[in-house]
C-alpha positions as a Markdown table, in Angstrom:
| # | Residue | x | y | z |
|---|---|---|---|---|
| 1 | Met | -51.3 | -50.8 | 15.7 |
| 2 | Ile | -51.0 | -47.2 | 17.0 |
| 3 | Ser | -54.2 | -45.8 | 18.5 |
| 4 | Leu | -55.6 | -42.5 | 17.4 |
| 5 | Lys | -55.1 | -41.2 | 21.0 |
| 6 | Glu | -51.4 | -42.1 | 20.8 |
| 7 | Tyr | -51.1 | -40.4 | 17.4 |
| 8 | Leu | -52.7 | -37.2 | 18.6 |
| 9 | Thr | -50.8 | -37.0 | 21.9 |
| 10 | Gly | -47.5 | -37.6 | 20.0 |
| 11 | Gly | -47.6 | -34.0 | 18.8 |
| 12 | Glu | -46.6 | -32.6 | 15.5 |
| 13 | Thr | -43.6 | -30.7 | 14.1 |
| 14 | Thr | -44.3 | -28.0 | 11.5 |
| 15 | Ile | -41.4 | -27.0 | 9.3 |
| 16 | Ser | -41.3 | -25.1 | 6.1 |
| 17 | Asn | -40.6 | -27.1 | 2.9 |
| 18 | Leu | -38.1 | -24.4 | 2.0 |
| 19 | Leu | -35.8 | -25.7 | 4.8 |
| 20 | Leu | -36.3 | -29.3 | 3.7 |
| 21 | Gln | -35.5 | -28.5 | 0.1 |
| 22 | Asn | -32.5 | -26.3 | 0.8 |
| 23 | Tyr | -30.6 | -27.7 | 3.8 |
| 24 | Thr | -27.8 | -29.2 | 1.7 |
| 25 | Lys | -27.4 | -25.8 | -0.1 |
| 26 | Leu | -27.0 | -24.3 | 3.4 |
| 27 | Gly | -24.1 | -26.7 | 4.0 |
| 28 | Leu | -25.7 | -29.3 | 6.2 |
| 29 | Asn | -25.5 | -33.0 | 5.7 |
| 30 | Thr | -28.5 | -35.3 | 6.4 |
| 31 | Asn | -27.3 | -36.3 | 9.9 |
| 32 | Glu | -26.8 | -32.7 | 11.0 |
| 33 | Phe | -30.2 | -31.7 | 9.6 |
| 34 | Met | -31.9 | -34.6 | 11.4 |
| 35 | Leu | -30.4 | -33.5 | 14.7 |
| 36 | Trp | -31.5 | -30.0 | 14.1 |
| 37 | Leu | -35.0 | -31.3 | 13.4 |
| 38 | Gln | -35.0 | -33.2 | 16.6 |
| 39 | Leu | -34.0 | -30.1 | 18.5 |
| 40 | Tyr | -36.7 | -28.1 | 16.7 |
| 41 | Ala | -39.3 | -30.7 | 17.5 |
| 42 | Ala | -38.4 | -30.5 | 21.1 |
| 43 | His | -38.6 | -26.7 | 21.0 |
| 44 | Gln | -42.1 | -26.9 | 19.5 |
| 45 | Gly | -43.0 | -29.2 | 22.3 |
| 46 | Gly | -41.9 | -26.6 | 24.9 |
| 47 | Glu | -38.5 | -28.2 | 25.7 |
| 48 | Asp | -35.6 | -25.9 | 24.7 |
| 49 | Phe | -32.8 | -27.9 | 26.2 |
| 50 | Pro | -33.7 | -31.6 | 25.5 |
| 51 | Asp | -31.7 | -34.6 | 26.7 |
| 52 | Leu | -29.3 | -35.6 | 23.9 |
| 53 | Ala | -29.3 | -39.2 | 25.1 |
| 54 | Ala | -33.0 | -39.4 | 24.3 |
| 55 | Ile | -32.4 | -37.8 | 20.9 |
| 56 | Ala | -29.5 | -40.3 | 20.2 |
| 57 | Lys | -32.0 | -43.1 | 20.9 |
| 58 | Asn | -34.5 | -41.5 | 18.5 |
| 59 | Met | -31.9 | -41.3 | 15.8 |
| 60 | Gly | -30.5 | -44.8 | 16.4 |
| 61 | Ser | -27.1 | -43.3 | 17.3 |
| 62 | Thr | -24.8 | -43.0 | 20.3 |
| 63 | Thr | -24.7 | -40.0 | 22.6 |
| 64 | Glu | -21.0 | -39.4 | 21.7 |
| 65 | Asn | -21.9 | -39.2 | 18.1 |
| 66 | Ile | -24.8 | -36.8 | 18.7 |
| 67 | Tyr | -22.5 | -34.5 | 20.7 |
| 68 | Ser | -20.1 | -34.6 | 17.8 |
| 69 | Val | -22.9 | -33.7 | 15.3 |
| 70 | Leu | -24.1 | -30.9 | 17.7 |
| 71 | Asn | -20.6 | -29.4 | 17.8 |
| 72 | Ala | -20.7 | -29.3 | 13.9 |
| 73 | Leu | -24.0 | -27.5 | 14.0 |
| 74 | Val | -22.6 | -25.0 | 16.5 |
| 75 | Glu | -19.4 | -24.5 | 14.4 |
| 76 | Lys | -21.4 | -24.0 | 11.3 |
| 77 | Glu | -23.5 | -21.5 | 13.3 |
| 78 | Phe | -26.9 | -23.2 | 12.8 |
| 79 | Val | -27.4 | -23.6 | 16.6 |
| 80 | Thr | -26.2 | -21.5 | 19.5 |
| 81 | Leu | -26.2 | -22.5 | 23.1 |
| 82 | Glu | -27.4 | -19.6 | 25.3 |
| 83 | Thr | -28.0 | -19.1 | 29.0 |
| 84 | Thr | -30.7 | -16.8 | 30.3 |
| 85 | Pro | -32.3 | -16.3 | 33.7 |
| 86 | Asp | -35.8 | -17.7 | 34.3 |
| 87 | Glu | -38.7 | -16.1 | 36.2 |
| 88 | Asn | -37.0 | -16.9 | 39.5 |
| 89 | Gly | -33.6 | -15.6 | 38.4 |
| 90 | Arg | -32.1 | -19.0 | 38.0 |
| 91 | Gln | -29.8 | -19.5 | 35.0 |
| 92 | Ser | -31.1 | -22.0 | 32.4 |
| 93 | Asp | -29.6 | -23.2 | 29.1 |
| 94 | His | -31.4 | -23.5 | 25.8 |
| 95 | Tyr | -30.6 | -24.1 | 22.2 |
| 96 | Asn | -31.3 | -21.2 | 19.8 |
| 97 | Leu | -32.3 | -22.5 | 16.4 |
| 98 | Leu | -33.1 | -19.2 | 14.7 |
| 99 | Pro | -29.7 | -19.0 | 12.9 |
| 100 | Ala | -30.8 | -21.7 | 10.6 |
| 101 | Phe | -33.8 | -19.6 | 9.4 |
| 102 | Glu | -31.5 | -16.6 | 9.1 |
| 103 | Lys | -29.2 | -18.5 | 6.9 |
| 104 | Leu | -32.1 | -19.7 | 4.8 |
| 105 | Asn | -33.3 | -16.1 | 4.3 |
| 106 | Ile | -29.8 | -15.1 | 3.2 |
| 107 | Leu | -29.7 | -18.0 | 0.7 |
| 108 | Lys | -33.1 | -17.1 | -0.8 |
| 109 | Glu | -32.1 | -13.4 | -1.1 |
| 110 | Gln | -28.9 | -14.4 | -2.9 |
| 111 | Glu | -30.9 | -16.6 | -5.3 |
| 112 | Arg | -33.4 | -13.9 | -5.9 |
| 113 | Phe | -30.6 | -11.4 | -6.6 |
| 114 | Glu | -28.9 | -13.8 | -9.0 |
| 115 | Ala | -32.2 | -14.4 | -10.8 |
| 116 | Glu | -32.9 | -10.7 | -11.1 |
| 117 | Glu | -29.3 | -10.1 | -12.3 |
| 118 | Lys | -29.7 | -12.8 | -14.9 |
| 119 | Asn | -33.0 | -11.5 | -16.1 |
| 120 | Asp | -31.6 | -7.9 | -16.1 |
| 121 | Leu | -28.7 | -9.0 | -18.3 |
| 122 | Ala | -31.0 | -10.7 | -20.7 |
| 123 | Ala | -33.2 | -7.5 | -20.8 |
| 124 | Gln | -30.0 | -5.4 | -21.5 |
| 125 | Lys | -29.0 | -7.6 | -24.4 |
| 126 | Lys | -32.6 | -7.4 | -25.8 |
| 127 | Met | -32.5 | -3.7 | -25.5 |
| 128 | Leu | -29.2 | -3.3 | -27.2 |
| 129 | Arg | -30.4 | -5.5 | -30.1 |
| 130 | Ser | -33.5 | -3.2 | -30.4 |
| 131 | Phe | -31.2 | -0.2 | -30.7 |
| 132 | Glu | -29.1 | -1.8 | -33.5 |
| 133 | Gln | -32.2 | -2.9 | -35.3 |
| 134 | Glu | -33.9 | 0.5 | -35.2 |
| 135 | Phe | -30.8 | 2.4 | -36.0 |
| 136 | Gly | -29.8 | -0.1 | -38.8 |
| 137 | Arg | -26.2 | -0.3 | -37.6 |
| 138 | Pro | -24.0 | -1.3 | -34.7 |
| 139 | Leu | -23.8 | 1.2 | -31.9 |
| 140 | Ser | -20.7 | 3.2 | -31.4 |
| 141 | Pro | -18.5 | 3.0 | -28.3 |
| 142 | Ile | -19.8 | 6.5 | -27.2 |
| 143 | Glu | -23.4 | 5.2 | -27.6 |
| 144 | Tyr | -22.7 | 2.1 | -25.6 |
| 145 | Gln | -21.1 | 4.4 | -22.9 |
| 146 | Lys | -24.3 | 6.6 | -22.9 |
| 147 | Ile | -26.5 | 3.6 | -22.4 |
| 148 | Gly | -24.3 | 2.4 | -19.6 |
| 149 | Tyr | -24.7 | 5.8 | -18.0 |
| 150 | Trp | -28.5 | 5.5 | -18.2 |
| 151 | Leu | -28.4 | 2.0 | -16.6 |
| 152 | Asn | -25.8 | 2.5 | -13.9 |
| 153 | Asp | -26.0 | 6.2 | -13.0 |
| 154 | Asp | -29.6 | 7.1 | -13.7 |
| 155 | Gln | -30.8 | 3.7 | -12.8 |
| 156 | Tyr | -33.2 | 3.5 | -15.8 |
| 157 | Ser | -34.3 | -0.1 | -16.4 |
| 158 | Pro | -33.5 | -1.7 | -19.8 |
| 159 | Ala | -37.3 | -2.0 | -20.4 |
| 160 | Leu | -37.8 | 1.8 | -19.8 |
| 161 | Ile | -34.9 | 2.6 | -22.1 |
| 162 | Glu | -36.3 | 0.4 | -24.8 |
| 163 | Leu | -39.7 | 2.2 | -24.4 |
| 164 | Ala | -38.0 | 5.5 | -24.8 |
| 165 | Leu | -36.4 | 4.2 | -28.0 |
| 166 | Gln | -39.8 | 3.2 | -29.3 |
| 167 | Glu | -41.1 | 6.7 | -28.5 |
| 168 | Ala | -38.2 | 8.2 | -30.5 |
| 169 | Val | -38.9 | 5.8 | -33.5 |
| 170 | Leu | -42.5 | 6.8 | -33.5 |
| 171 | Asn | -41.5 | 10.4 | -33.8 |
| 172 | Gln | -38.8 | 9.6 | -36.3 |
| 173 | Ala | -36.1 | 11.0 | -34.0 |
| 174 | Tyr | -33.2 | 8.6 | -34.4 |
| 175 | Asn | -30.9 | 10.2 | -31.9 |
| 176 | Phe | -29.8 | 9.7 | -28.3 |
| 177 | Lys | -30.5 | 13.2 | -27.3 |
| 178 | Tyr | -34.2 | 12.8 | -28.0 |
| 179 | Ile | -34.3 | 9.4 | -26.2 |
| 180 | Glu | -32.6 | 11.0 | -23.1 |
| 181 | Thr | -35.1 | 13.9 | -23.2 |
| 182 | Val | -37.9 | 11.3 | -23.1 |
| 183 | Leu | -36.3 | 9.5 | -20.2 |
| 184 | Gln | -35.8 | 12.7 | -18.2 |
| 185 | Ser | -39.4 | 13.7 | -18.9 |
| 186 | Trp | -40.7 | 10.4 | -17.6 |
| 187 | Glu | -38.4 | 10.7 | -14.5 |
| 188 | Lys | -39.9 | 14.0 | -13.6 |
| 189 | Lys | -43.3 | 12.4 | -13.7 |
| 190 | Asn | -42.0 | 9.4 | -11.7 |
| 191 | Ile | -42.7 | 7.1 | -14.6 |
| 192 | Arg | -40.7 | 3.9 | -14.2 |
| 193 | Ser | -42.6 | 1.0 | -15.7 |
| 194 | Lys | -44.2 | 0.0 | -19.0 |
| 195 | Ala | -47.7 | 0.3 | -17.4 |
| 196 | Gln | -47.0 | 3.9 | -16.4 |
| 197 | Val | -45.7 | 4.7 | -19.8 |
| 198 | Glu | -48.8 | 3.3 | -21.5 |
| 199 | Glu | -51.0 | 5.3 | -19.1 |
| 200 | Glu | -49.1 | 8.5 | -19.9 |
| 201 | Gln | -49.5 | 7.8 | -23.6 |
| 202 | Arg | -53.3 | 7.3 | -23.1 |
| 203 | Arg | -53.5 | 10.5 | -21.2 |
| 204 | Arg | -51.6 | 12.5 | -23.8 |
| 205 | Lys | -53.8 | 10.9 | -26.6 |
| 206 | Gln | -56.9 | 11.9 | -24.7 |
| 207 | Ile | -55.7 | 15.5 | -24.3 |
| 208 | Leu | -55.0 | 15.7 | -28.1 |
| 209 | Leu | -58.4 | 14.3 | -28.9 |
| 210 | Gln | -60.1 | 16.8 | -26.7 |
| 211 | Lys | -58.1 | 19.7 | -28.3 |
| 212 | Asp | -59.0 | 18.4 | -31.8 |
| 213 | Glu | -62.7 | 18.3 | -30.9 |
| 214 | Gln | -62.5 | 21.8 | -29.3 |
| 215 | Asn | -60.8 | 23.2 | -32.4 |
| 216 | His | -63.3 | 21.5 | -34.7 |
| 217 | Ser | -66.3 | 22.9 | -32.8 |
| 218 | Glu | -64.8 | 26.4 | -32.9 |
| 219 | Glu | -64.3 | 26.2 | -36.7 |
| 220 | Leu | -67.9 | 25.3 | -37.5 |
| 221 | Pro | -69.9 | 28.2 | -38.9 |
| 222 | Lys | -72.8 | 29.6 | -36.9 |
| 223 | Val | -76.1 | 28.4 | -38.3 |
| 224 | Ser | -79.3 | 30.3 | -37.6 |
| 225 | Leu | -82.0 | 28.2 | -35.9 |
| 226 | Tyr | -84.8 | 30.2 | -37.6 |
| 227 | Asn | -87.3 | 27.9 | -39.2 |
| 228 | Trp | -88.0 | 29.4 | -42.6 |
| 229 | Leu | -90.8 | 26.9 | -43.3 |
| 230 | Glu | -92.9 | 28.5 | -40.6 |
| 231 | Arg | -92.4 | 32.0 | -42.1 |
| 232 | Lys | -95.7 | 33.8 | -42.5 |
| 233 | Asp | -96.2 | 35.8 | -45.7 |
| 234 | Pro | -97.7 | 39.2 | -44.8 |
| 235 | Asp | -99.4 | 39.4 | -48.3 |
| 236 | Ala | -101.0 | 36.0 | -47.9 |
């Protein structure tokens, strides 16, 4: 049975679950990833150029096979062999393992972009359905072209265009010119999200309420504050 001291002095290797979950997507097989992990564990232990014969023993493999797997890692650009001078000016070799993390970052960025693109496409379809429902007819090619201009050239989001459509409907202005005016007005105020639109609507509503209250107070007749009940009759 392993002792607690042996367990603690054995050290630990900390690796993100993202790498464990995605190494096959990055193009590594299990043997290649296990060798990379062995090199990474050695690096965390302060050894940047470990003995491959010892790693071969850890993996239950031959040194020749481990060299072959290492070559695959280098060819796939997950590991680079670098030579740098030490404090005394002597050249020393080490394995650079950072390319694996750089590849993981690229993979996650690609996945994020694809997810955003998919969500954006769904939002565009929803927005186009809203136009057809509110207008009560299919959109014309020119109207599709106009919406494409808003999306691609002006960089308005589908959600923002749909909010501008709702603004037009509330004002019974069923035309693209009005919708474009709304979008341009929001752009000047740097309004780009639903929350900002709602805040702008609340602000406008508050201004209108204040104007109504002011107009109402100005229209009220002036009433004398004289108390007629306390009037004294000079003949009494």
